[in-house]
TORKOLVO-659870 format. One line per 4 residues: number of its first residue (from 0); their letters; for each residue x, y, z of N, C-alpha, C. Coordinates in nm, 2 decimals. Layout:
residues N
NUM = a = X Y Z X Y Z X Y Z  ... $
***
This chain:
residues 165
0 = mmqc = 4.01 -0.45 0.29 3.99 -0.57 0.36 4.06 -0.65 0.32  4.05 -0.79 0.40 4.12 -0.92 0.38 4.00 -1.00 0.33  4.00 -1.09 0.22 3.93 -1.18 0.16 3.96 -1.31 0.23  3.86 -1.39 0.24 3.86 -1.53 0.31 3.88 -1.62 0.14 $
4 = dlet = 3.96 -1.75 0.19 3.96 -1.82 0.10 3.81 -1.92 0.09  3.72 -1.86 0.01 3.58 -1.92 0.04 3.58 -2.09 0.01  3.71 -2.11 -0.05 3.71 -2.27 -0.07 3.74 -2.34 0.02  3.75 -2.25 0.16 3.77 -2.38 0.28 3.68 -2.33 0.43 $
8 = vpsl = 3.62 -2.26 0.36 3.50 -2.20 0.44 3.40 -2.32 0.46  3.33 -2.36 0.58 3.27 -2.49 0.62 3.11 -2.41 0.54  3.05 -2.53 0.52 2.94 -2.52 0.44 2.85 -2.44 0.46  2.78 -2.44 0.59 2.72 -2.33 0.69 2.76 -2.20 0.63 $
12 = glmg = 2.86 -2.17 0.68 2.94 -2.05 0.66 2.96 -2.00 0.52  2.96 -2.07 0.41 2.98 -2.07 0.33 2.80 -2.04 0.25  2.70 -2.04 0.30 2.55 -2.06 0.27 2.53 -1.89 0.35  2.61 -1.89 0.48 2.59 -1.75 0.52 2.61 -1.63 0.42 $
16 = ivvh = 2.73 -1.64 0.43 2.81 -1.56 0.32 2.71 -1.54 0.18  2.66 -1.62 0.13 2.61 -1.62 -0.01 2.48 -1.56 0.05  2.42 -1.61 0.12 2.27 -1.53 0.15 2.28 -1.37 0.17  2.41 -1.36 0.25 2.40 -1.21 0.24 2.41 -1.15 0.10 $
20 = kikn = 2.48 -1.20 0.04 2.53 -1.12 -0.12 2.41 -1.11 -0.17  2.29 -1.22 -0.16 2.19 -1.19 -0.26 2.13 -1.11 -0.18  2.10 -1.09 -0.03 2.01 -0.98 0.03 2.03 -0.87 -0.03  2.19 -0.84 0.01 2.24 -0.69 -0.01 2.21 -0.65 -0.13 $
24 = rake = 2.21 -0.76 -0.25 2.19 -0.69 -0.41 2.09 -0.68 -0.46  1.99 -0.77 -0.36 1.84 -0.75 -0.40 1.83 -0.62 -0.32  1.90 -0.55 -0.24 1.82 -0.49 -0.18 1.81 -0.33 -0.24  1.95 -0.37 -0.35 1.99 -0.23 -0.39 1.91 -0.21 -0.48 $
28 = myqe = 1.88 -0.34 -0.55 1.79 -0.37 -0.65 1.65 -0.32 -0.62  1.60 -0.30 -0.52 1.45 -0.29 -0.46 1.48 -0.16 -0.40  1.57 -0.07 -0.40 1.56 0.04 -0.34 1.58 0.14 -0.50  1.58 0.08 -0.61 1.58 0.17 -0.73 1.39 0.21 -0.75 $
32 = ydmn = 1.32 0.14 -0.70 1.16 0.15 -0.66 1.15 0.15 -0.57  1.22 0.20 -0.48 1.18 0.28 -0.31 1.06 0.18 -0.28  1.15 0.05 -0.25 1.09 -0.10 -0.18 1.21 -0.15 -0.12  1.18 -0.24 -0.04 1.28 -0.34 0.02 1.21 -0.45 0.02 $
36 = gsqa = 1.32 -0.57 0.04 1.24 -0.74 -0.01 1.13 -0.74 0.10  1.14 -0.72 0.22 0.97 -0.77 0.29 0.87 -0.72 0.24  0.87 -0.56 0.18 0.78 -0.51 0.15 0.74 -0.60 -0.01  0.83 -0.61 -0.04 0.82 -0.69 -0.21 0.73 -0.83 -0.15 $
40 = silf = 0.81 -0.91 -0.06 0.74 -1.05 -0.05 0.60 -1.03 -0.03  0.53 -0.89 0.10 0.46 -0.89 0.11 0.32 -0.87 0.01  0.39 -0.78 -0.06 0.27 -0.74 -0.16 0.27 -0.84 -0.27  0.38 -0.91 -0.31 0.38 -1.01 -0.41 0.30 -1.18 -0.32 $
44 = tlyq = 0.31 -1.17 -0.23 0.22 -1.27 -0.14 0.06 -1.21 -0.17  0.03 -1.11 -0.16 -0.11 -1.08 -0.15 -0.19 -1.04 -0.31  -0.06 -1.08 -0.41 -0.09 -1.05 -0.53 -0.09 -1.21 -0.60  -0.09 -1.29 -0.53 -0.06 -1.43 -0.54 -0.18 -1.46 -0.49 $
48 = rdam = -0.24 -1.43 -0.37 -0.31 -1.52 -0.30 -0.51 -1.42 -0.28  -0.45 -1.31 -0.29 -0.61 -1.21 -0.30 -0.56 -1.17 -0.14  -0.69 -1.15 -0.04 -0.71 -1.12 0.08 -0.70 -1.21 0.14  -0.61 -1.17 0.25 -0.56 -1.30 0.34 -0.53 -1.19 0.52 $
52 = sqkd = -0.52 -1.29 0.62 -0.55 -1.21 0.76 -0.35 -1.23 0.75  -0.32 -1.12 0.85 -0.18 -1.14 0.89 -0.14 -1.23 0.93  -0.23 -1.32 1.01 -0.16 -1.43 1.05 -0.11 -1.52 0.96  -0.20 -1.55 0.82 -0.20 -1.64 0.72 -0.07 -1.56 0.64 $
56 = laal = -0.08 -1.44 0.62 0.04 -1.41 0.56 0.16 -1.45 0.62  0.19 -1.38 0.75 0.30 -1.44 0.82 0.35 -1.59 0.81  0.24 -1.65 0.82 0.29 -1.84 0.75 0.34 -1.88 0.69  0.26 -1.80 0.56 0.34 -1.82 0.44 0.43 -1.74 0.41 $
60 = lkvt = 0.49 -1.65 0.48 0.60 -1.55 0.49 0.75 -1.62 0.56  0.68 -1.76 0.66 0.75 -1.79 0.77 0.82 -1.70 0.86  0.72 -1.60 0.86 0.78 -1.51 1.05 0.64 -1.51 1.14  0.66 -1.44 1.22 0.58 -1.43 1.31 0.51 -1.35 1.28 $
64 = ppsi = 0.37 -1.31 1.27 0.28 -1.18 1.27 0.33 -1.05 1.34  0.38 -1.06 1.48 0.43 -0.93 1.54 0.54 -0.89 1.44  0.64 -0.96 1.36 0.73 -0.92 1.28 0.70 -0.82 1.13  0.58 -0.86 1.11 0.52 -0.79 1.00 0.44 -0.66 1.02 $
68 = tssi = 0.41 -0.67 1.14 0.34 -0.57 1.16 0.33 -0.41 1.14  0.48 -0.38 1.17 0.53 -0.26 1.13 0.52 -0.16 0.99  0.55 -0.29 0.90 0.58 -0.32 0.74 0.45 -0.27 0.69  0.37 -0.38 0.75 0.20 -0.38 0.70 0.20 -0.23 0.75 $
72 = qkme = 0.17 -0.19 0.82 0.10 -0.07 0.89 0.18 0.09 0.80  0.29 0.06 0.78 0.38 0.15 0.72 0.33 0.15 0.57  0.29 0.01 0.51 0.25 -0.01 0.38 0.13 0.05 0.36  0.01 0.04 0.43 -0.11 0.09 0.46 -0.13 0.25 0.46 $
76 = regy = -0.06 0.28 0.57 -0.02 0.43 0.55 0.04 0.50 0.41  0.11 0.42 0.35 0.19 0.47 0.20 0.07 0.41 0.12  -0.04 0.36 0.10 -0.14 0.32 0.01 -0.07 0.20 -0.04  -0.02 0.10 -0.03 0.02 -0.02 -0.11 -0.10 -0.12 -0.06 $
80 = ltrr = -0.16 -0.12 0.08 -0.26 -0.22 0.07 -0.35 -0.17 0.18  -0.45 -0.24 0.21 -0.58 -0.21 0.27 -0.59 -0.30 0.39  -0.63 -0.29 0.50 -0.73 -0.36 0.59 -0.83 -0.35 0.61  -0.93 -0.48 0.60 -1.07 -0.44 0.60 -1.08 -0.57 0.73 $
84 = pdea = -1.22 -0.55 0.80 -1.25 -0.65 0.86 -1.26 -0.75 0.76  -1.28 -0.87 0.83 -1.33 -1.00 0.78 -1.49 -0.99 0.76  -1.54 -1.02 0.67 -1.71 -1.03 0.66 -1.72 -1.15 0.74  -1.65 -1.24 0.76 -1.75 -1.36 0.89 -1.67 -1.34 0.99 $
88 = dqrv = -1.60 -1.28 1.01 -1.55 -1.26 1.13 -1.49 -1.12 1.12  -1.56 -1.04 1.23 -1.50 -0.91 1.25 -1.39 -0.87 1.30  -1.31 -0.97 1.38 -1.21 -0.95 1.46 -1.09 -1.00 1.38  -1.09 -1.06 1.26 -0.98 -1.08 1.18 -0.97 -0.92 1.06 $
92 = mrlt = -0.87 -0.93 1.09 -0.83 -0.80 0.94 -0.80 -0.87 0.81  -0.86 -0.85 0.72 -0.80 -0.89 0.59 -0.71 -0.80 0.52  -0.60 -0.85 0.49 -0.48 -0.74 0.37 -0.55 -0.80 0.22  -0.56 -0.67 0.16 -0.59 -0.65 0.02 -0.48 -0.58 -0.02 $
96 = laek = -0.44 -0.57 -0.16 -0.38 -0.50 -0.25 -0.41 -0.37 -0.29  -0.38 -0.24 -0.24 -0.45 -0.13 -0.31 -0.36 -0.12 -0.44  -0.44 -0.02 -0.52 -0.43 0.04 -0.68 -0.24 0.04 -0.69  -0.21 0.13 -0.59 -0.07 0.12 -0.57 0.04 0.03 -0.58 $
100 = grsc = -0.05 -0.07 -0.45 0.07 -0.21 -0.47 0.06 -0.31 -0.61  -0.04 -0.31 -0.64 -0.08 -0.37 -0.78 0.04 -0.29 -0.88  0.07 -0.17 -0.86 0.11 -0.09 -0.99 0.29 -0.17 -0.96  0.32 -0.22 -0.80 0.46 -0.25 -0.80 0.48 -0.42 -0.83 $
104 = iqni = 0.43 -0.48 -0.88 0.40 -0.64 -0.89 0.54 -0.64 -1.02  0.51 -0.59 -1.10 0.60 -0.58 -1.24 0.78 -0.56 -1.18  0.76 -0.43 -1.11 0.89 -0.39 -1.07 0.93 -0.52 -0.96  0.85 -0.60 -0.89 0.89 -0.70 -0.81 0.96 -0.83 -0.90 $
108 = rtva = 0.86 -0.82 -1.01 0.90 -0.93 -1.10 1.05 -0.93 -1.18  1.04 -0.77 -1.18 1.16 -0.77 -1.27 1.30 -0.75 -1.19  1.29 -0.72 -1.07 1.44 -0.77 -0.96 1.44 -0.88 -0.95  1.31 -0.98 -0.93 1.34 -1.12 -0.90 1.39 -1.22 -1.04 $
112 = aqme = 1.35 -1.17 -1.17 1.42 -1.21 -1.32 1.55 -1.17 -1.27  1.61 -1.02 -1.25 1.76 -1.00 -1.33 1.83 -1.08 -1.16  1.80 -1.08 -1.04 1.85 -1.12 -0.95 1.85 -1.29 -0.97  1.73 -1.35 -1.07 1.78 -1.47 -1.11 1.87 -1.50 -1.20 $
116 = elmf = 1.88 -1.42 -1.31 1.96 -1.43 -1.39 2.15 -1.39 -1.33  2.13 -1.28 -1.27 2.27 -1.26 -1.17 2.34 -1.39 -1.12  2.25 -1.43 -1.00 2.30 -1.58 -0.93 2.30 -1.65 -1.02  2.27 -1.70 -1.13 2.25 -1.86 -1.18 2.38 -1.81 -1.36 $
120 = rgmr = 2.38 -1.73 -1.31 2.49 -1.68 -1.47 2.59 -1.77 -1.45  2.62 -1.82 -1.60 2.73 -1.91 -1.60 2.71 -2.06 -1.57  2.56 -2.10 -1.50 2.51 -2.24 -1.49 2.43 -2.26 -1.59  2.44 -2.39 -1.61 2.36 -2.48 -1.72 2.19 -2.49 -1.63 $
124 = eeet = 2.11 -2.50 -1.70 1.95 -2.53 -1.66 1.94 -2.67 -1.54  2.02 -2.76 -1.59 2.05 -2.86 -1.54 2.08 -2.82 -1.42  2.18 -2.73 -1.36 2.28 -2.71 -1.27 2.15 -2.61 -1.17  2.10 -2.53 -1.21 2.01 -2.43 -1.17 1.89 -2.56 -1.11 $
128 = qmlr = 1.85 -2.62 -1.17 1.75 -2.73 -1.13 1.77 -2.81 -1.01  1.89 -2.82 -1.00 1.98 -2.95 -0.90 1.97 -2.81 -0.77  2.02 -2.73 -0.80 2.07 -2.62 -0.66 1.87 -2.61 -0.59  1.81 -2.58 -0.73 1.70 -2.56 -0.62 1.63 -2.69 -0.54 $
132 = rmll = 1.65 -2.80 -0.57 1.63 -2.94 -0.56 1.70 -2.97 -0.43  1.83 -2.93 -0.42 1.93 -2.95 -0.30 1.85 -2.85 -0.17  1.83 -2.72 -0.23 1.77 -2.65 -0.11 1.66 -2.67 -0.06  1.59 -2.74 -0.14 1.44 -2.76 -0.10 1.48 -2.88 0.00 $
136 = qiye = 1.58 -2.98 -0.03 1.57 -3.12 0.08 1.67 -3.05 0.19  1.75 -2.94 0.19 1.78 -2.85 0.31 1.70 -2.81 0.40  1.56 -2.74 0.34 1.49 -2.68 0.39 1.38 -2.79 0.48  1.37 -2.92 0.39 1.29 -3.00 0.44 1.36 -3.08 0.57 $
140 = nleq = 1.45 -3.09 0.57 1.56 -3.18 0.66 1.56 -3.08 0.82  1.58 -2.94 0.80 1.55 -2.88 0.84 1.42 -2.84 0.94  1.35 -2.85 0.88 1.20 -2.86 0.90 1.19 -2.99 1.00  1.21 -3.11 0.94 1.22 -3.18 1.07 1.26 -3.21 1.19 $
144 = dsgq = 1.39 -3.14 1.16 1.49 -3.15 1.29 1.42 -3.08 1.36  1.38 -2.94 1.34 1.31 -2.83 1.39 1.20 -2.89 1.47  1.11 -2.98 1.43 1.00 -3.05 1.53 1.07 -3.19 1.61  1.16 -3.25 1.61 1.21 -3.35 1.65 1.30 -3.25 1.75 $
148 = nkdk = 1.37 -3.16 1.74 1.44 -3.09 1.89 1.33 -3.00 1.97  1.19 -2.95 1.94 1.13 -2.93 2.00 1.07 -3.05 2.09  1.06 -3.15 2.06 1.02 -3.26 2.13 1.10 -3.29 2.23  1.23 -3.27 2.20 1.36 -3.31 2.27 1.37 -3.23 2.39 $
152 = trqk = 1.35 -3.09 2.35 1.33 -3.01 2.43 1.25 -3.02 2.57  1.12 -3.04 2.53 1.04 -3.07 2.60 1.04 -3.14 2.67  1.13 -3.27 2.61 1.14 -3.39 2.70 1.24 -3.35 2.82  1.32 -3.30 2.78 1.46 -3.24 2.85 1.39 -3.17 2.97 $
156 = gkag = 1.34 -3.02 2.96 1.24 -2.98 3.06 1.18 -3.03 3.15  1.07 -3.16 3.09 1.01 -3.22 3.17 1.11 -3.29 3.25  1.20 -3.34 3.23 1.28 -3.46 3.31 1.33 -3.35 3.42  1.38 -3.23 3.40 1.45 -3.18 3.47 1.36 -3.12 3.58 $
160 = heks = 1.23 -3.06 3.54 1.09 -3.04 3.64 1.07 -3.16 3.74  1.05 -3.28 3.68 1.09 -3.38 3.76 1.16 -3.39 3.88  1.27 -3.40 3.85 1.39 -3.40 3.93 1.36 -3.33 4.05  1.34 -3.20 4.00 1.36 -3.09 4.10 1.22 -3.04 4.20 $
164 = i = 1.13 -3.19 4.16 1.00 -3.18 4.24 1.03 -3.26 4.37 $
***
């Protein structure tokens, strides 16, 4: 297989390559515990927040509620979590960790610690904090731009619609 010179790859491409590597390595580590990354994210989020709706869970994980439905159903069947009607609103199902899910939290923390150690090996604390700050800034930039682009798209759609009338 041909190796590319990472020094010449544009930043966007480099970020994609790094994220892909991180996901694949984390996937390998989670497989040791018979788990995948999305399941780990769901379990850890429920551990931190206790009972919550699928809609709230999806919002925290930055995904759509339907995109985690099959994972939640599978995890419920396997005994990692439970779904119960909300006491105040029977239409809403509350997700909570089952005992089996709680027992996985230490494994999730172990994988997270191993990944942090692997990713930041050879870096000073200041460098890891700087990288974190930069990633958060990139995220903020993209979030702000996302809202602006939605407004631009709506305006273009309205302008195009008005012309065709």
